[in-house]
C-alpha positions as CSV (number, residue, x, y, z in Angstrom):
1,M,0.5,-24.9,-2.9
2,I,-0.3,-22.3,-0.3
3,G,1.8,-19.3,0.1
4,A,2.3,-17.3,3.2
5,F,4.5,-14.3,2.7
6,T,6.2,-12.3,5.6
7,N,5.9,-8.5,6.0
8,E,2.9,-7.8,3.6
9,E,2.2,-4.5,5.4
10,G,5.6,-2.9,5.4
11,I,5.0,-0.8,8.5
12,R,7.8,-2.0,10.7
13,Y,10.1,-2.9,7.8
14,Q,9.9,-1.3,4.5
15,P,9.0,-1.8,1.6
16,D,5.6,-3.5,2.0
17,M,5.0,-6.9,0.3
18,M,8.4,-7.6,1.1
19,G,8.1,-11.3,1.2
20,S,6.4,-11.8,-2.2
21,L,8.8,-9.1,-3.7
22,V,11.7,-11.1,-2.6
23,Y,10.2,-14.3,-4.0
24,A,9.5,-12.6,-7.2
25,G,13.1,-11.6,-7.7
26,G,12.5,-7.9,-7.0
27,L,14.5,-7.5,-3.9
28,P,17.7,-9.5,-3.0
29,V,17.0,-11.7,0.0
30,R,20.2,-10.5,1.8
31,Q,18.9,-6.8,1.3
32,A,15.7,-7.8,2.8
33,L,17.1,-9.6,5.8
34,D,19.4,-6.6,6.4
35,T,16.4,-4.1,6.5
36,V,16.3,-2.1,9.7
37,G,12.9,-1.5,11.2
38,T,11.3,1.7,12.7
39,D,12.4,0.2,16.1
40,G,16.0,-0.3,15.1
41,T,15.9,-4.1,14.9
42,R,17.1,-6.1,11.7
43,L,14.6,-8.1,10.0
44,G,16.8,-11.3,9.7
45,D,17.4,-11.2,13.4
46,E,13.7,-10.8,14.2
47,L,12.8,-13.6,11.9
48,A,15.2,-15.9,13.7
49,R,14.1,-14.8,17.0
50,I,10.5,-15.9,16.4
51,G,11.5,-19.1,14.5
52,Y,10.6,-18.0,11.1
53,A,14.1,-17.9,9.5
54,G,14.1,-20.4,6.8
55,D,17.1,-22.0,4.9
56,M,15.7,-22.3,1.4
57,E,16.3,-19.7,-1.3
58,P,13.3,-17.9,-2.0
59,G,11.7,-18.3,-5.5
60,A,12.9,-21.8,-6.1
61,V,9.3,-23.0,-7.1
62,V,7.5,-20.8,-9.7
63,P,3.8,-21.1,-9.5
64,H,1.8,-21.9,-12.6
65,E,-0.8,-19.5,-11.6
66,Y,-1.5,-17.5,-8.4
67,I,-4.9,-16.6,-7.0
68,E,-5.4,-14.5,-3.8
69,L,-8.6,-14.3,-1.6
70,H,-8.8,-11.1,0.4
71,I,-11.2,-8.8,2.3
72,E,-11.9,-5.6,0.1
73,Q,-10.6,-3.4,2.9
74,G,-12.9,-0.8,1.4
75,P,-16.7,0.1,1.3
76,V,-17.6,-0.5,-2.3
77,L,-18.9,-4.1,-2.2
78,E,-21.0,-3.5,0.9
79,A,-22.4,-0.4,-0.3
80,E,-23.5,-2.0,-3.5
81,G,-24.8,-5.2,-1.9
82,T,-22.4,-7.2,-4.1
83,Q,-20.9,-10.4,-2.7
84,I,-17.8,-11.0,-4.8
85,G,-15.2,-8.6,-6.0
86,V,-13.4,-9.7,-9.3
87,V,-10.3,-7.8,-9.0
88,E,-8.7,-7.1,-12.4
89,S,-6.2,-4.4,-11.5
90,L,-4.3,-2.9,-8.8
91,Q,-3.2,0.7,-8.4
92,G,0.2,2.0,-8.2
93,I,1.9,3.0,-5.1
94,S,4.5,5.7,-4.2
95,W,5.8,6.0,-0.7
96,Q,8.4,8.6,0.3
97,Q,9.5,10.1,3.7
98,V,10.2,13.9,3.7
99,T,12.5,15.6,6.3
100,V,12.0,19.6,6.7
101,Q,14.8,21.2,8.4
102,G,14.3,24.8,9.8
103,N,15.2,26.8,12.8
104,A,13.7,26.6,16.4
105,N,12.8,29.9,17.9
106,H,10.6,31.7,20.5
107,A,6.9,31.4,19.4
108,G,6.2,34.8,20.9
109,T,9.1,37.0,19.8
110,T,9.8,35.9,16.4
111,P,7.8,37.7,13.6
112,T,6.1,35.4,10.9
113,R,8.3,37.1,8.3
114,L,11.3,35.9,9.9
115,R,10.7,32.5,10.7
116,H,11.9,29.2,9.1
117,D,9.2,27.0,10.6
118,A,9.5,23.3,9.6
119,G,6.0,22.7,11.1
120,W,4.4,25.2,8.8
121,A,6.3,23.8,5.7
122,A,5.0,20.4,6.6
123,A,1.5,21.6,7.1
124,A,1.4,23.4,3.7
125,V,2.4,20.1,2.1
126,V,-0.3,18.2,3.7
127,A,-3.0,20.9,2.6
128,F,-1.3,20.7,-1.0
129,L,-1.8,16.9,-1.1
130,R,-5.4,17.0,-0.4
131,D,-5.8,19.6,-3.0
132,L,-4.0,17.6,-5.5
133,S,-6.2,14.6,-4.8
134,N,-9.3,16.8,-5.2
135,A,-8.2,18.1,-8.4
136,S,-8.0,14.6,-9.8
137,D,-11.6,13.8,-8.9
138,G,-10.3,11.3,-6.4
139,T,-8.4,9.2,-8.9
140,T,-5.1,10.1,-7.4
141,L,-5.1,9.3,-3.5
142,T,-2.8,11.1,-1.2
143,T,-2.2,10.6,2.5
144,V,0.3,11.7,5.2
145,G,0.1,8.8,7.6
146,C,2.9,10.0,9.9
147,L,4.0,13.4,11.0
148,R,6.1,14.6,13.9
149,V,7.7,17.9,14.7
150,E,10.8,18.7,16.9
151,P,11.2,19.8,19.6
152,G,7.4,19.4,20.2
153,V,7.1,22.2,22.6
154,I,4.0,24.5,22.5
155,N,5.9,27.9,22.5
156,V,8.8,26.8,20.2
157,I,8.6,27.1,16.3
158,P,9.5,23.5,15.0
159,R,13.1,23.2,13.8
160,K,12.3,20.1,12.2
161,A,9.3,17.9,10.7
162,V,9.4,14.6,9.4
163,F,6.4,13.0,7.4
164,T,5.5,10.3,5.1
165,V,3.6,10.6,1.8
166,D,1.6,7.8,0.3
167,L,0.5,8.5,-3.3
168,R,-1.7,5.9,-5.2
169,D,-3.2,5.9,-8.6
170,P,-4.3,3.1,-11.1
171,D,-2.8,4.9,-14.0
172,E,1.0,5.1,-14.1
173,S,1.3,8.4,-16.0
174,R,-1.0,10.0,-13.4
175,L,1.1,8.6,-10.6
176,Q,4.2,10.1,-12.0
177,R,2.5,13.5,-12.6
178,A,1.6,13.5,-8.9
179,E,5.3,12.8,-7.9
180,A,6.5,15.5,-10.2
181,R,3.9,18.1,-8.7
182,L,4.9,17.1,-5.2
183,A,8.5,17.5,-5.9
184,D,7.9,20.9,-7.5
185,F,5.7,22.1,-4.5
186,L,8.4,20.9,-1.9
187,A,10.9,23.1,-3.7
188,E,8.6,26.1,-3.8
189,V,7.8,25.9,-0.1
190,A,11.4,25.3,0.9
191,E,12.4,28.5,-0.8
192,A,9.4,30.5,0.5
193,E,10.2,29.5,4.1
194,G,13.9,29.4,4.1
195,V,14.0,25.7,5.0
196,T,15.5,22.5,3.5
197,M,13.6,19.6,2.2
198,R,15.1,16.1,1.8
199,T,13.0,13.1,0.5
200,E,13.8,9.5,0.9
201,P,12.0,6.9,-1.2
202,L,10.4,4.1,0.7
203,A,8.5,2.0,-1.8
204,R,7.5,2.4,-5.6
205,F,5.3,-0.1,-7.4
206,E,3.7,0.4,-10.7
207,P,0.0,-0.4,-11.3
208,V,-0.7,-4.0,-12.1
209,S,-3.3,-5.6,-14.6
210,F,-4.1,-9.0,-13.5
211,D,-4.4,-12.2,-15.9
212,A,-7.6,-12.1,-18.1
213,G,-8.1,-15.8,-18.1
214,I,-8.2,-16.0,-14.3
215,I,-10.3,-12.9,-14.1
216,A,-12.9,-14.7,-16.5
217,A,-12.7,-17.9,-14.3
218,I,-13.5,-15.9,-11.1
219,E,-16.5,-14.3,-12.9
220,A,-17.7,-17.6,-14.2
221,S,-17.4,-19.2,-10.7
222,A,-19.4,-16.6,-9.1
223,A,-22.0,-16.7,-11.7
224,R,-22.3,-20.4,-11.4
225,F,-23.1,-20.1,-7.5
226,G,-25.5,-17.2,-8.2
227,Y,-23.4,-14.7,-6.2
228,T,-23.7,-11.0,-7.3
229,H,-20.2,-9.8,-8.5
230,R,-18.5,-6.9,-10.1
231,R,-15.0,-6.2,-11.5
232,M,-12.9,-3.7,-9.6
233,T,-9.5,-2.3,-9.0
234,S,-7.8,-2.8,-5.7
235,G,-6.9,0.2,-3.9
236,A,-4.5,-1.6,-1.4
237,G,-1.2,-3.3,-2.2
238,H,-1.2,-7.1,-2.2
239,D,1.3,-10.0,-2.6
240,A,-0.6,-10.9,-6.0
241,Q,0.9,-7.7,-7.6
242,M,4.4,-9.0,-6.8
243,I,3.7,-12.6,-7.9
244,A,2.2,-11.3,-11.1
245,R,5.6,-10.5,-12.3
246,I,6.5,-14.0,-12.4
247,A,3.2,-15.9,-12.9
248,P,-0.5,-15.1,-14.1
249,A,-2.4,-13.8,-11.1
250,A,-5.8,-12.4,-9.9
251,M,-7.6,-11.6,-6.8
252,I,-11.1,-12.3,-5.3
253,F,-12.6,-9.7,-2.8
254,V,-15.4,-10.3,-0.2
255,P,-17.0,-7.3,1.6
256,S,-15.6,-5.5,4.5
257,R,-18.2,-4.3,7.1
258,G,-18.4,-0.5,6.9
259,G,-15.3,-0.5,4.6
260,I,-13.3,-0.4,7.7
261,S,-9.8,-1.8,7.5
262,H,-6.5,-1.3,9.4
263,N,-8.7,-0.8,12.6
264,P,-9.7,-3.2,15.5
265,R,-13.2,-3.0,13.9
266,E,-12.1,-4.7,10.8
267,H,-14.7,-7.4,10.0
268,S,-16.1,-9.6,7.3
269,D,-19.1,-11.9,8.1
270,D,-18.6,-15.7,8.2
271,G,-21.0,-16.2,5.2
272,Q,-19.1,-13.6,3.1
273,L,-15.8,-15.4,3.9
274,L,-17.3,-18.8,2.9
275,M,-18.7,-17.4,-0.4
276,G,-15.1,-16.2,-1.2
277,A,-13.5,-19.4,-0.2
278,Q,-16.1,-21.5,-2.3
279,V,-15.3,-19.3,-5.4
280,L,-11.3,-19.7,-4.7
281,L,-11.7,-23.5,-4.4
282,D,-13.9,-23.7,-7.5
283,V,-11.6,-21.7,-9.7
284,I,-8.5,-23.5,-8.5
285,L,-10.2,-26.9,-9.3
286,A,-11.4,-25.7,-12.8
287,R,-7.9,-24.6,-13.5
288,L,-6.7,-27.9,-12.7
289,G,-9.2,-29.7,-14.9
290,H,-11.5,-30.9,-12.1
291,T,-14.9,-29.9,-11.1
292,T,-16.8,-29.3,-7.8
293,E,-20.0,-30.7,-9.3
C-alpha cells in the first residue's frame, strides 16, 4: 500500500506531519480539519475546495511495516560521496511562537534606558538561540524562521514583535533543557526591558528511533547492489516518525545536491533517485518474502 499524507510541511496549517499524525491517532481528525491556517482559512474547507476531502475514517488500515524514501535535505551524503542514507533515528522537534509586547515611542527622543523595545527583546532572543546552539557543539539546532515587528516604521520603537522558534535535537533530555533555558531567558529579557512575553506551542515531537530489523534490511539491500551507504539521523521531520507510533518504520535517504532544500534549487539526480527506489523495492519484496533476483 502506498500512503500520501496531507500537510507534511505544516507551514500554512500547523502542526507539521498533520496527516500522518491523525492517521497514527495522535490528533483527532475533527481537530485537524478545524485548524485555521496562516491565511485565516480552515483546513477542512480547503480540502473540500480542492477535492481532497475523503469520507473514510483515518487509521482504519494499520500497516504491518512502513518504509519511506526521501531526499536527505542536507549536505552529508553528497559531501561524503555516499549513495544511500540508512536512517536509524529522527531528531525531536519543538516549535513555538513568541509574542513580545512593549511600547511604541519616538526613536529620536526616547532614551535607551526608558525604552520598552519589543524589537530589541526579540533580537536578544535570536542572538541567545545562536549561542545556545554553539554551546551544544551543534547538537541542538535553533532557528527563528519568522520575525515581524510593529508598527514597522524606521523612526518608531517597535511596540510588538512576533517570532517563531524551531528547536531540534536527537536527544530528548537535551531538547528539554533547551526549552527550559529559552523559557528562563525570555523571562530575563522581559524583566530587563519592561516588556511582556507570551509563548504559544505550535508543535512538539520527541526523537524517534526506527525499527532495527528494517534498518538492517536497508543496509543489506544497499550492500547487495554495491551502493555506498551509511547510517544517519534525520534532521527534518517526516511522516515516518508519526507512523512509527503504530508500526515498525524506517527511512531511506538519497543525496541532495549542495544540501539545498526548501528552496527552488532543491535537486537530486535521476540516478540517485533510481538507486533509492531500487533499494526501496528490494527491501519491500524481501520483507514480503519475495526476491528481485
